[in-house]
GUMAR-106584 format. One record per residue (C-alpha): residue in three letters; residue number from 1; x, y, z. Coordinates in steps of 0.001 Angstrom, whole numbers, m for minus. Layout:
BEGIN
NODE / Ala / NUM / X / Y / Z
...
//
This chain:
BEGIN
NODE / Unk / 1 / m3358 / 6080 / m27976
NODE / Unk / 2 / m1810 / 5820 / m24509
NODE / Unk / 3 / 769 / 3369 / m23242
NODE / Unk / 4 / 4202 / 2244 / m24406
NODE / Unk / 5 / 3031 / 302 / m27455
NODE / Unk / 6 / 77 / 2346 / m28704
NODE / Unk / 7 / m1754 / 2087 / m30971
NODE / Unk / 8 / m333 / m1274 / m32136
NODE / Unk / 9 / m1042 / m3388 / m29044
NODE / Unk / 10 / m4475 / m1932 / m28199
NODE / Unk / 11 / m5647 / m2434 / m31785
NODE / Unk / 12 / m4350 / m6006 / m31884
NODE / Unk / 13 / m6026 / m6778 / m28548
NODE / Unk / 14 / m9304 / m5274 / m29790
NODE / Unk / 15 / m9281 / m7437 / m32921
NODE / Unk / 16 / m8720 / m10580 / m30839
NODE / Unk / 17 / m11368 / m9572 / m28305
NODE / Unk / 18 / m13994 / m9170 / m31002
NODE / Unk / 19 / m13261 / m12705 / m32210
NODE / Unk / 20 / m13640 / m14261 / m28770
NODE / Unk / 21 / m16113 / m12084 / m26851
NODE / Unk / 22 / m19496 / m12165 / m28596
NODE / Unk / 23 / m20900 / m10103 / m25702
NODE / Unk / 24 / m19139 / m7061 / m27178
NODE / Unk / 25 / m21733 / m5617 / m29518
NODE / Unk / 26 / m19698 / m2527 / m30342
NODE / Unk / 27 / m16019 / m1799 / m29771
NODE / Unk / 28 / m14768 / 1743 / m30372
NODE / Unk / 29 / m11114 / 2485 / m31016
NODE / Unk / 30 / m10588 / 6099 / m29945
NODE / Unk / 31 / m7612 / 7963 / m31390
NODE / Unk / 32 / m5804 / 8908 / m34597
NODE / Unk / 33 / m7885 / 7302 / m37350
NODE / Unk / 34 / m5063 / 7016 / m39887
NODE / Unk / 35 / m2784 / 5234 / m37421
NODE / Unk / 36 / m5598 / 2984 / m36222
NODE / Unk / 37 / m6548 / 1946 / m39758
NODE / Unk / 38 / m2890 / 1193 / m40473
NODE / Unk / 39 / m2731 / m1126 / m37464
NODE / Unk / 40 / m6046 / m2756 / m38363
NODE / Unk / 41 / m4739 / m3557 / m41843
NODE / Unk / 42 / m1921 / m5607 / m40304
NODE / Unk / 43 / m4572 / m7984 / m38965
NODE / Unk / 44 / m6779 / m7934 / m42055
NODE / Unk / 45 / m9425 / m5974 / m40158
NODE / Unk / 46 / m11579 / m3001 / m41130
NODE / Unk / 47 / m14323 / m1043 / m39347
NODE / Unk / 48 / m17588 / m3001 / m39196
NODE / Unk / 49 / m20894 / m2833 / m37323
NODE / Unk / 50 / m19035 / m4128 / m34246
NODE / Unk / 51 / m15804 / m2206 / m34768
NODE / Unk / 52 / m15799 / 1599 / m34937
NODE / Unk / 53 / m13159 / 4320 / m35010
NODE / Unk / 54 / m13652 / 7608 / m33180
NODE / Unk / 55 / m11077 / 10081 / m34499
NODE / Unk / 56 / m9288 / 12388 / m32077
NODE / Unk / 57 / m6517 / 14911 / m32578
NODE / Unk / 58 / m4713 / 14847 / m29217
NODE / Unk / 59 / m2900 / 12360 / m26997
NODE / Unk / 60 / m2287 / 12522 / m23253
NODE / Unk / 61 / 1425 / 11937 / m22693
NODE / Unk / 62 / 2610 / 9774 / m19818
NODE / Unk / 63 / 4253 / 12785 / m18142
NODE / Unk / 64 / 1335 / 15200 / m18578
NODE / Unk / 65 / m189 / 16721 / m15465
NODE / Unk / 66 / m3463 / 14822 / m14868
NODE / Unk / 67 / m5677 / 17848 / m14281
NODE / Unk / 68 / m4038 / 19872 / m17068
NODE / Unk / 69 / m4469 / 16951 / m19449
NODE / Unk / 70 / m8196 / 16809 / m18744
NODE / Unk / 71 / m8570 / 20591 / m18970
NODE / Unk / 72 / m6418 / 21313 / m22029
NODE / Unk / 73 / m6594 / 18111 / m24048
NODE / Unk / 74 / m10319 / 17710 / m24390
NODE / Unk / 75 / m9928 / 16017 / m27775
NODE / Unk / 76 / m7462 / 13440 / m26518
NODE / Unk / 77 / m8219 / 9755 / m27044
NODE / Unk / 78 / m8530 / 9281 / m23270
NODE / Unk / 79 / m10930 / 12162 / m22628
NODE / Unk / 80 / m13115 / 11306 / m25599
NODE / Unk / 81 / m13290 / 7661 / m24539
NODE / Unk / 82 / m14467 / 8690 / m21059
NODE / Unk / 83 / m16980 / 11036 / m22737
NODE / Unk / 84 / m18443 / 8056 / m24620
NODE / Unk / 85 / m19096 / 6290 / m21319
NODE / Unk / 86 / m20527 / 9450 / m19783
NODE / Unk / 87 / m22907 / 9899 / m22731
NODE / Unk / 88 / m24008 / 6257 / m22643
NODE / Unk / 89 / m22450 / 5529 / m26051
NODE / Unk / 90 / m20149 / 2984 / m24383
NODE / Unk / 91 / m20394 / 862 / m21245
NODE / Unk / 92 / m16698 / 706 / m20402
NODE / Unk / 93 / m13300 / 2178 / m21153
NODE / Unk / 94 / m9955 / 348 / m21238
NODE / Unk / 95 / m6801 / 2449 / m21249
NODE / Unk / 96 / m3074 / 1853 / m20824
NODE / Unk / 97 / m2381 / 5583 / m20728
NODE / Unk / 98 / m1424 / 8082 / m18035
NODE / Unk / 99 / m2872 / 6695 / m14776
NODE / Unk / 100 / m3361 / 10036 / m13076
NODE / Unk / 101 / m5083 / 11514 / m16119
NODE / Unk / 102 / m7416 / 8516 / m16449
NODE / Unk / 103 / m8361 / 8738 / m12764
NODE / Unk / 104 / m8914 / 12503 / m13034
NODE / Unk / 105 / m10962 / 12246 / m16238
NODE / Unk / 106 / m13070 / 9397 / m14886
NODE / Unk / 107 / m13749 / 11069 / m11540
NODE / Unk / 108 / m14441 / 14520 / m12999
NODE / Unk / 109 / m16548 / 13394 / m15974
NODE / Unk / 110 / m18306 / 10282 / m14629
NODE / Unk / 111 / m18510 / 11286 / m10951
NODE / Unk / 112 / m18626 / 8707 / m8201
NODE / Unk / 113 / m21445 / 6279 / m7497
NODE / Unk / 114 / m24059 / 7212 / m4873
NODE / Unk / 115 / m22557 / 6673 / m1450
NODE / Unk / 116 / m18952 / 6654 / m2692
NODE / Unk / 117 / m16616 / 9430 / m1587
NODE / Unk / 118 / m13461 / 8165 / m3305
NODE / Unk / 119 / m12851 / 5609 / m6030
NODE / Unk / 120 / m10234 / 2895 / m5666
NODE / Unk / 121 / m8121 / 793 / m8028
NODE / Unk / 122 / m8755 / m2918 / m7502
NODE / Unk / 123 / m5864 / m5141 / m8596
NODE / Unk / 124 / m6333 / m8905 / m8891
NODE / Unk / 125 / m3303 / m10890 / m7705
NODE / Unk / 126 / m2475 / m14593 / m7283
NODE / Unk / 127 / m2345 / m16320 / m3915
NODE / Unk / 128 / m1500 / m19877 / m2922
NODE / Unk / 129 / m4949 / m21064 / m3972
NODE / Unk / 130 / m6791 / m18797 / m6388
NODE / Unk / 131 / m6650 / m15007 / m6423
NODE / Unk / 132 / m7290 / m12006 / m4185
NODE / Unk / 133 / m8049 / m8309 / m4679
NODE / Unk / 134 / m5770 / m5559 / m3363
NODE / Unk / 135 / m7310 / m2088 / m3133
NODE / Unk / 136 / m6640 / 793 / m3271
NODE / Unk / 137 / m3636 / 325 / m5581
NODE / Unk / 138 / m3069 / 4020 / m6137
NODE / Unk / 139 / m6213 / 6018 / m6897
NODE / Unk / 140 / m6163 / 8030 / m3665
NODE / Unk / 141 / m3013 / 8390 / m1550
NODE / Unk / 142 / m4872 / 10082 / 1302
NODE / Unk / 143 / m7846 / 8144 / 2613
NODE / Unk / 144 / m10046 / 8135 / 5681
NODE / Unk / 145 / m11185 / 5016 / 7573
NODE / Unk / 146 / m14666 / 5458 / 6078
NODE / Unk / 147 / m13113 / 5298 / 2600
NODE / Unk / 148 / m11423 / 1990 / 3377
NODE / Unk / 149 / m14745 / 611 / 4595
NODE / Unk / 150 / m16230 / 1606 / 1238
NODE / Unk / 151 / m13302 / m137 / m494
NODE / Unk / 152 / m14089 / m3290 / 1462
NODE / Unk / 153 / m17747 / m3178 / 418
NODE / Unk / 154 / m16864 / m2499 / m3222
NODE / Unk / 155 / m14221 / m5226 / m3225
NODE / Unk / 156 / m16691 / m7642 / m1672
NODE / Unk / 157 / m19155 / m6959 / m4512
NODE / Unk / 158 / m16375 / m7423 / m7078
NODE / Unk / 159 / m15345 / m10761 / m5569
NODE / Unk / 160 / m18902 / m12024 / m5178
NODE / Unk / 161 / m20302 / m11061 / m8573
NODE / Unk / 162 / m17275 / m11175 / m10906
NODE / Unk / 163 / m14804 / m13564 / m9293
NODE / Unk / 164 / m17695 / m15776 / m8075
NODE / Unk / 165 / m16555 / m16096 / m4457
NODE / Unk / 166 / m19724 / m16722 / m2379
NODE / Unk / 167 / m18556 / m15230 / 929
NODE / Unk / 168 / m15403 / m13128 / 380
NODE / Unk / 169 / m13092 / m12677 / 3373
NODE / Unk / 170 / m12056 / m9057 / 4006
NODE / Unk / 171 / m8761 / m7997 / 5646
NODE / Unk / 172 / m6921 / m4771 / 6437
NODE / Unk / 173 / m3250 / m4523 / 5404
NODE / Unk / 174 / m1260 / m3776 / 8539
NODE / Unk / 175 / 2091 / m4369 / 10255
NODE / Unk / 176 / 652 / m6888 / 12704
NODE / Unk / 177 / m2164 / m9411 / 12759
NODE / Unk / 178 / m3404 / m8538 / 16250
NODE / Unk / 179 / m6190 / m6052 / 16896
NODE / Unk / 180 / m4692 / m2680 / 17791
NODE / Unk / 181 / m1641 / m3074 / 15536
NODE / Unk / 182 / m1026 / m511 / 12832
NODE / Unk / 183 / m1287 / 3230 / 12366
NODE / Unk / 184 / m4309 / 5388 / 13132
NODE / Unk / 185 / m5880 / 4760 / 9740
NODE / Unk / 186 / m5659 / 970 / 9896
NODE / Unk / 187 / m6774 / 798 / 13560
NODE / Unk / 188 / m9835 / 2994 / 12972
NODE / Unk / 189 / m10662 / 1027 / 9814
NODE / Unk / 190 / m10446 / m2189 / 11825
NODE / Unk / 191 / m12922 / m833 / 14393
NODE / Unk / 192 / m15377 / 230 / 11685
NODE / Unk / 193 / m15161 / m3036 / 9753
NODE / Unk / 194 / m15966 / m5004 / 12910
NODE / Unk / 195 / m19377 / m3298 / 12812
NODE / Unk / 196 / m19839 / m3658 / 9057
NODE / Unk / 197 / m21906 / m6563 / 7618
NODE / Unk / 198 / m19029 / m8144 / 5693
NODE / Unk / 199 / m16932 / m11247 / 6406
NODE / Unk / 200 / m14144 / m9308 / 8162
NODE / Unk / 201 / m11205 / m11441 / 9309
NODE / Unk / 202 / m8991 / m8706 / 10816
NODE / Unk / 203 / m5498 / m7532 / 9947
NODE / Unk / 204 / m3326 / m9127 / 7277
NODE / Unk / 205 / 441 / m8657 / 7463
NODE / Unk / 206 / 2610 / m8208 / 4385
NODE / Unk / 207 / 4121 / m11696 / 4641
NODE / Unk / 208 / 605 / m13175 / 4648
NODE / Unk / 209 / m654 / m11457 / 1489
NODE / Unk / 210 / m393 / m14581 / m641
NODE / Unk / 211 / m1239 / m17339 / 1831
NODE / Unk / 212 / m4984 / m17205 / 1198
NODE / Unk / 213 / m6207 / m15577 / 4396
NODE / Unk / 214 / m8239 / m12902 / 2626
NODE / Unk / 215 / m10040 / m12426 / m683
NODE / Unk / 216 / m10056 / m8615 / m405
NODE / Unk / 217 / m7261 / m6677 / 1309
NODE / Unk / 218 / m7817 / m2940 / 1795
NODE / Unk / 219 / m5368 / m100 / 2383
NODE / Unk / 220 / m4882 / 3484 / 1275
NODE / Unk / 221 / m3545 / 4185 / m2226
NODE / Unk / 222 / m102 / 5207 / m990
NODE / Unk / 223 / 553 / 1905 / 769
NODE / Unk / 224 / m1234 / m83 / m1937
NODE / Unk / 225 / 744 / 1351 / m4829
NODE / Unk / 226 / 4088 / 827 / m3074
NODE / Unk / 227 / 3048 / m2736 / m2195
NODE / Unk / 228 / 2010 / m3474 / m5778
NODE / Unk / 229 / 5192 / m2112 / m7353
NODE / Unk / 230 / 7392 / m3859 / m4809
NODE / Unk / 231 / 5691 / m7173 / m5614
NODE / Unk / 232 / 6078 / m6566 / m9355
NODE / Unk / 233 / 9769 / m5755 / m8957
NODE / Unk / 234 / 10488 / m8762 / m6742
NODE / Unk / 235 / 8603 / m11075 / m9085
NODE / Unk / 236 / 10619 / m9948 / m12117
NODE / Unk / 237 / 13893 / m10265 / m10207
NODE / Unk / 238 / 13027 / m13739 / m8895
NODE / Unk / 239 / 12240 / m15167 / m12317
NODE / Unk / 240 / 15321 / m13495 / m13797
NODE / Unk / 241 / 17614 / m14985 / m11158
NODE / Unk / 242 / 16008 / m18437 / m11488
NODE / Unk / 243 / 16571 / m18355 / m15253
NODE / Unk / 244 / 20200 / m17247 / m14862
NODE / Unk / 245 / 20955 / m19944 / m12291
NODE / Unk / 246 / 19231 / m22749 / m14200
NODE / Unk / 247 / 21125 / m21931 / m17409
NODE / Unk / 248 / 24511 / m21366 / m15738
NODE / Unk / 249 / 25878 / m24711 / m16871
NODE / Unk / 250 / 24924 / m27852 / m18794
NODE / Unk / 251 / 24079 / m29958 / m15729
NODE / Unk / 252 / 21656 / m27376 / m14358
NODE / Unk / 253 / 20143 / m26843 / m17799
NODE / Unk / 254 / 19598 / m30582 / m18206
NODE / Unk / 255 / 17881 / m30709 / m14807
NODE / Unk / 256 / 15763 / m27714 / m15658
NODE / Unk / 257 / 14494 / m29450 / m18808
NODE / Unk / 258 / 13051 / m32232 / m16632
NODE / Unk / 259 / 10846 / m29765 / m14726
NODE / Unk / 260 / 10156 / m27396 / m17611
NODE / Unk / 261 / 6393 / m27935 / m17481
NODE / Unk / 262 / 6336 / m27146 / m13752
NODE / Unk / 263 / 8164 / m23869 / m14332
NODE / Unk / 264 / 5707 / m22979 / m17082
NODE / Unk / 265 / 2776 / m23566 / m14705
NODE / Unk / 266 / 4415 / m21389 / m12051
NODE / Unk / 267 / 5146 / m18623 / m14568
NODE / Unk / 268 / 1535 / m18698 / m15802
NODE / Unk / 269 / 140 / m18435 / m12263
NODE / Unk / 270 / 2236 / m15355 / m11613
NODE / Unk / 271 / 1828 / m13791 / m15053
NODE / Unk / 272 / 51 / m10476 / m14492
NODE / Unk / 273 / m969 / m10411 / m18178
NODE / Unk / 274 / m3494 / m13188 / m17519
NODE / Unk / 275 / m5371 / m11119 / m14942
NODE / Unk / 276 / m5971 / m7987 / m17032
NODE / Unk / 277 / m6018 / m4380 / m15848
NODE / Unk / 278 / m7148 / m2828 / m12586
NODE / Unk / 279 / m10830 / m1972 / m12238
NODE / Unk / 280 / m11492 / 1549 / m10928
NODE / Unk / 281 / m14292 / 825 / m8484
NODE / Unk / 282 / m16558 / 3620 / m7310
NODE / Unk / 283 / m17009 / 5713 / m10453
NODE / Unk / 284 / m20267 / 5859 / m12389
NODE / Unk / 285 / m19038 / 3713 / m15256
NODE / Unk / 286 / m16685 / 822 / m15917
NODE / Unk / 287 / m13067 / 1986 / m16131
NODE / Unk / 288 / m10163 / m443 / m16577
NODE / Unk / 289 / m6598 / 808 / m16112
NODE / Unk / 290 / m4055 / m1395 / m17879
NODE / Unk / 291 / m327 / m1092 / m17193
NODE / Unk / 292 / 1526 / 1321 / m19475
NODE / Unk / 293 / 3760 / m1499 / m20714
NODE / Unk / 294 / 871 / m3935 / m21187
NODE / Unk / 295 / 1293 / m6718 / m23714
NODE / Unk / 296 / m1406 / m7640 / m26222
NODE / Unk / 297 / m2477 / m10433 / m23880
NODE / Unk / 298 / m2770 / m8037 / m20930
NODE / Unk / 299 / m4934 / m5642 / m22952
NODE / Unk / 300 / m7027 / m8531 / m24274
NODE / Unk / 301 / m7694 / m9647 / m20709
NODE / Unk / 302 / m8420 / m6062 / m19686
NODE / Unk / 303 / m11212 / m6100 / m22264
NODE / Unk / 304 / m12380 / m9398 / m20765
NODE / Unk / 305 / m12522 / m7787 / m17316
NODE / Unk / 306 / m14559 / m4925 / m18781
NODE / Unk / 307 / m17039 / m7371 / m20326
NODE / Unk / 308 / m17380 / m9262 / m17039
NODE / Unk / 309 / m17898 / m6053 / m15036
NODE / Unk / 310 / m20653 / m4905 / m17401
NODE / Unk / 311 / m22349 / m8288 / m17767
NODE / Unk / 312 / m22389 / m8918 / m14019
NODE / Unk / 313 / m23657 / m5430 / m13152
NODE / Unk / 314 / m20916 / m4765 / m10613
NODE / Unk / 315 / m21811 / m1080 / m10157
NODE / Unk / 316 / m25510 / m1643 / m9302
NODE / Unk / 317 / m24408 / m4278 / m6774
NODE / Unk / 318 / m21958 / m1808 / m5221
NODE / Unk / 319 / m24635 / 883 / m4936
NODE / Unk / 320 / m27066 / m1597 / m3366
NODE / Unk / 321 / m24520 / m2857 / m821
NODE / Unk / 322 / m23325 / 625 / 119
NODE / Unk / 323 / m26900 / 1803 / 643
NODE / Unk / 324 / m27570 / m1079 / 3024
NODE / Unk / 325 / m24445 / m385 / 5068
NODE / Unk / 326 / m24923 / 3372 / 5166
NODE / Unk / 327 / m28519 / 2894 / 6327
NODE / Unk / 328 / m27262 / 709 / 9159
//
């Protein structure tokens, strides 16, 4: 029931996901049953053995305090969905609702995986060739160097087992590529990662995010969230300006028609909807945070990410890798 277009878009995405993802044996729509059934009817769908409705009476608003929402809205769609994962009745949760509340509910109810102190949001983004993972994108604004090392290990497992990169390259987001550049957090993280059994390539500057140097780029949630939102804003502005300039007059419009297919390819590569939501790595369950304004396609792909995370056992791999590093 969370997000800007709930419950219409989540229901639509769920119907499409059931058609295309046979791995989903049971999909539960958690929220106001009457409203959910109304949306299902628009797509000629009804509850079945694979599609269930779990009725709840409350909704976490986007401006609710995260901790208060978890404490006072126990029968909200978000809290009940996390409860289903906690109880083993579901393997994953996808939500476009209040980010802080989802993080709080997931951390409080599911707890973190063995060896994990803090969870991190892993966002998949395009680079010149392929994709990379930026984390933490906002789960924890205050982090220690040891936390960023954990992020690197978790991101490495994500890349290796879900994105199918055989030897992911790990970098630290900093204001200089040389060793010793950055603030205390990034410098201490650099020193620790040099001694960690991952493919660590050093610092990555902001202007090198998309050039393919690294497959996983780690930072604290404060820097990561600002970086992510800045990129989103610049991307929207760039495509808006390009469209305005190319349609400014007939000559430009005629030229634009000749390269229309190229522009479509570029737009698809940079379309966040194709990548799905951010995976909250480090909690004892699969949690996908979709953007509040997610389209049906974005929510559909968020469900795809959830399926991939469950099928490829990303959490057991994370626990195994962390145990090896902590033992060392």
